N, C-alpha and C positions, 0 to 999 in steps of 0.2 A: 723648348721642352723640359718640363720638369722630369726626374729624378729621384732615385733612392739616398740622393743626399740630401741635408736640407738647406734649404730657397734662402732662409735668412744667414749662417755660419758654413755652407758649403762642408757640414760633418755629416760620417757616417752616421744614419738612425738604425733603427730596430721595426720592422713590420708591426702594426699595432692592429689590422681591421684590413677584408678585403670584401667586397660587395660583385655580385653579376648582378648587371642590369641589362636591360633591354637596350635595340639602337636608340639613340636620339641625337639625330645632325652626328656630326664626328665630336662629340664625347665620349669619354671613355665608356667601354660596358664592364670593364674588371676592375673600376680602382681602388686602389689599396692605399689606405691610410697608413703613416709613419709615423714615429713620436723619435722626435730631438730631445736629447738630455739636455745638454748644455744651453738649447734655450729655452726650454722647457715649453715645448709645441707639438701640434700635432697638423698635420699636412699631407694632402692629397697627392699622390709620389709620381704622377703621369699626369697626360695631358698638353694640350700645345693653345696658347693663347690667342692665337690668330681665328681657331674653332671655338673659342668662346665668346671671342669677341662678335663675329657673325653669329653665332645664338642670341646675345644679349640685343644685338641689333633686331629681331626681328620678333621679340615676345615680351608682352607687357609683363609688368611688374607692379609692385607697389597694393600685390589684390588684399594682401592683409588689413589694409587701411580702407580699401574699399567693405569689405565684411564687417570690420567694425565699429562704420560708420552709420551703418543704416541706411546709405541712398544720400547722407548730408555731405557739405562739400569740406567741411572741415574734421578731420579725424581726434577721436578721443587719444590716440596715441600720442599723434603728434604733439597735442597740449602736455600728457604728460612729460616728453621727452624735451620738447618746450621750455618747460618748468625745471627740470633737471639740468640741462645744457644754460639755463640765464644764470643759475644760483649756483655754478661751474664759474661763469666769466665774473661773477661778482663787483658789478657795478658796468661793467663796460658797455653797457646802453646806454650811459650817462653823457655819451656826447652822440653825434650823430656819425654812425660806422656804413662800413661796403662790405658787404658778407657774400660770399659767392658758397652753392651745395653744388659740389662736382658729384654726378651720376642722383640725382635731385627725386627721382621718379616721375610722381604727380604733383611733387613740390605740397607735400602735407605738410612738411617743420617748414618751410620756407614761407609759407599761408600762416602758420600760427606767428613766427615771429617779425614777418611785414606787419599785420594789423596790432600787435603788441609795441612796436617802434619804430611809428610813422617816419620819425627824420629820418630812419636808417636806409640806405637801398641795398634792394636784395635782388641777388644773380641765378639762374638755376644753369644745370646743364645735366641733360640726360641720353645715353646712345641710344634709346630703344624708342619705341613708340610712346609711352609713355611722358614724354615731354611734350608733347602734345596736348595730352589732357592736362598735364601742368598749364600751357599759356593759357587755353581755352577757361581754367580753374581763377587765374588769377585775373582776367577780365571780365569773369562772372560777380567775383566778391569787389570788382571795383576796385585794385590796390594798385595805384600808379606807382608804386615805389617797387613792385615784382616785374620782374621780365624773364622769361627763358630764352632760350641764345643756344648757338652752338659752341663748340667746344672755342672757334675762331674769334666769334666774337668776345665771349667771354672772357678770353686773352686779352684782349682788345679794350676792356672795360675794368682792367688790374690797374693797378696793383690794389688788392684786398685788405682788410683788417683781421677779417676772420674767413677761413675755409672749412667749409664743412665737408666729412668722407663716413655719411652716417650708411651703415652694413653696405657699403662698397668692399672695404681690403679685402674681408673673410672672400671674396669671390676673384680674387686675381692671383693670376696663376705665374705672373712677375711682377715685382713691383715697380718696374718705373715709372707707372704716373706718378708714385708719389716725390718722383723729382721736378715734375710739372706742378703740384700741388705748393712745393715749395719757392716756384718761382712765381708764381702767383701769388705770394705772400708780399706785405710789404715789408720795412727792416721791423723786425721784433712781432712780423705779426703773428697770429693764431691759428692752429687749425685744433679741430674735434674731430674726433675716430671715435665711433662705435661699431661696436662687433657683439655678434653674440657673446655670452660669457660660459667657454664650454666646463668651467668651475662649477657649474650651477645645473649643468645639464640632468644630472638625478635626481632635484629637489621640483623641476618644472615638467613633468612627463608628460608628453602626447601620447595620445589614441596610435597615433602612427608604429610601428615598429622602428626602434633604431632610426627613427625620424633627425636626429639632429645630423646625421652621415651620410652625405648623398654626394652629387660627384660635382655639386653647385657650389658646396659651400667648400670650398679647397682647403682654408686655411682656421684652424682653431687655435685661439691668442690666450696666453695669460699676460694680464700686465708687464709679464718679466718679458717675454719673447716681442712685446707690441713692443717697449720701449726699447727693445732693442734694435729691434726692426727700423724704428723711428731714427733712430740716431745716426742709424747709416744712410740718412737722406739729410743729414744737418736739423735734424727737432729734439728738443729737449723737455720731459715729461714734465710739466708745471703739477699734476693731480687725474686723478682716474676715481671712479664711484662704480656701485653697482647697481642695476635698478633692474625692475619688471613690469614687461607691458601688457596689457590684457591683447589674447587670443584669437581667433577665429575658433577656437573649440572652445571656449569659454576657462580656458588656464592660465597660466602667466608664463612667456616666455622672458629669459633671461638675457639683458643685456651689462653690457663692460662698455662705459665710455670714457676717454681718454682726454685731458685737454694735453695740449703737446706749443711749446712757442720756437717762432723759427730759429735756429741758431743753437751751437754744440752744448752739450753739458757732460758731468763726466759722472753725474748721481746714478747708481743704478737701484734696478727695482726689484724687488723678489717676490716669489709670489708660491701658493700651494701647488704640490706637486700632479700636473695633469694626468700624467700616467695614471697615478692611482685613481683620481675623479673621475675618468673615462673608462676606466676599465671599472670600476662601479656601475656605473652607468649602463656599458653594457650586458653584465652580468645580471642588472634589476631588469632591462629589457629581456633577456633570456628568460629569466624567472617569469614573468607575467604571460610573455607566449607562451610558457608550456601549460601554464592557467587553461589559456582561451584553447592551446592545441588539447587537451584533455574533455572541453566542452565538445571541440567540433567532430572529436572523434567518435562520437558516440553516435551519427547519426550515419547513414548509410552509403552519403556523398552530401557536397556541398557546391552550390552555386558562388562563384567570383566574381562582382562587379567591377570591374577596374583595371589596366594588366599596366598600369604606370608603375614607376618608380618605385612606388610604394608599395606596391603587388608584390614585384620581387625582392625586396628588401624581407617580406612578408614568408617568402617563399625559399629561403636561403638561411645560413647563418643562427639554427638552430632557432629559426621567427613561429608564428602561430602556425602559415601551411607547409611548413617543411617539409613534414611528417606524414601529409591526406595522399593518401593515391587516386582517390574518386573523387574527382570534381569537373565543373565546364565553366570555359573565361566567357563573359560577358562585357562587350564594347560595344559603344557607339560606332568605331570604329572596326572593319573588318578586317586582321588581321592573324598573322600566324607567329603563335609564340613557341619556342622553344624550353622547354622546362629540361633542364638533365640531357639525357637520350631522349625525350617525349616529346612530341609536335604534336599541339593543341590550335584550333580553328575559334577564333571567337565567335561569336553569334549575338543579335543583337539582344538587349536586358527582356526586352518586350518577350521575345521568341524564348529564352531561356524561361525567363520565370512560369511564362504558359507553358513549357512541357517538361519540366522537374518540379516534383513537391520537395524537393532539398531546400533545409534553409541557404538563407542569401545573407555572405559576408559582403561589406562595401567596403573598397580597399582606394575609392574615391578621396582624397582630401579636400577639395573646393565644391562649392556648392551640396552640400549634403542635405541639406533642407528641403532642395528640389526634389531629392534623389528618394528622399522618406515618401513625399506627396507623390511622387510617382511608384514607390509602390506599395502605396494605402490603395493607391486608384485600381492597379494589377490584383493586388491580393492584400488583404489589410489582418489576413491569419498569419501570414508568412515570416516565422521565425527568422528574425535579419540581427546581424552583429554588425560593428562598426569600427575597422582595422586605422 
């Protein structure tokens, strides 16, 4: 279980932000984010790893690759990621290599690597439903040097020259999998870790209010904190880099890549202050939300389509919906929602749109084009906002 002490150094920390979210399995409903000044690190201060493991085993991931790929088997995000990784590896694939992607999702990155380096062998593991898609994709593309298996099979195929953990470590409440990754590597083997880059949240604005803070991204690493964490599991930092990849909303998503070698090192890495960067992002978000709220207050009431995490973030922390008093909630799922002391029951979107002439605010993050088409069919003149 997480608590208010830093999961890297176990020192006392400061509270930064608390969210109020709806029930989702056994995940936290009032997640608190805290800041460790020693490690230059922001983290979720509660939650049980078992609950998170159960959640990830039951839900698909990698949806951003699907949405940007426009139905093709290869992702432009993975192509960009592969280019940066290969450049950082600097001639690594000059000889045949064995590579494992731990938490490979739909294996988008592995597909690019397997196509470009046919003499090397690539293996993928993912605990969720995406593993089946990854396996089907490898077969459809005829990639004989790429296979997807369970963790036991992956361990048996080691040791590996390179292990990849792309957008995995930011989801870990407990860091013991890093010990597993170390054991999978050959002597002097390389580990590539990629995570979101919180030092650039403010420059990569999302439509969703406070998008970068949710109960799934439980760690917000700087190069400094990631280096300190890796050192505790016998990894030495070689180099790190920042880049951005295209996201489903048309903007850029900030990523931090770090290449590490198995084995201890004394070199330290310093980074800009994460607390200052994150506070700038939060204040920027509140300022933007205030402008949207001013627009919405001009109406008698509003309809809100979607009651997921984005809705709850928007309804609190001075979000764009936090000071509105008259609205109706639309969702495909019939459910009861508590906002403060007020109870709301959702209604089907088509019912709400036909019953109320209020403007419509869409808080659903995925599938927005389909929702736009549906609104156009029901009421093409309806004023619509996307948050």
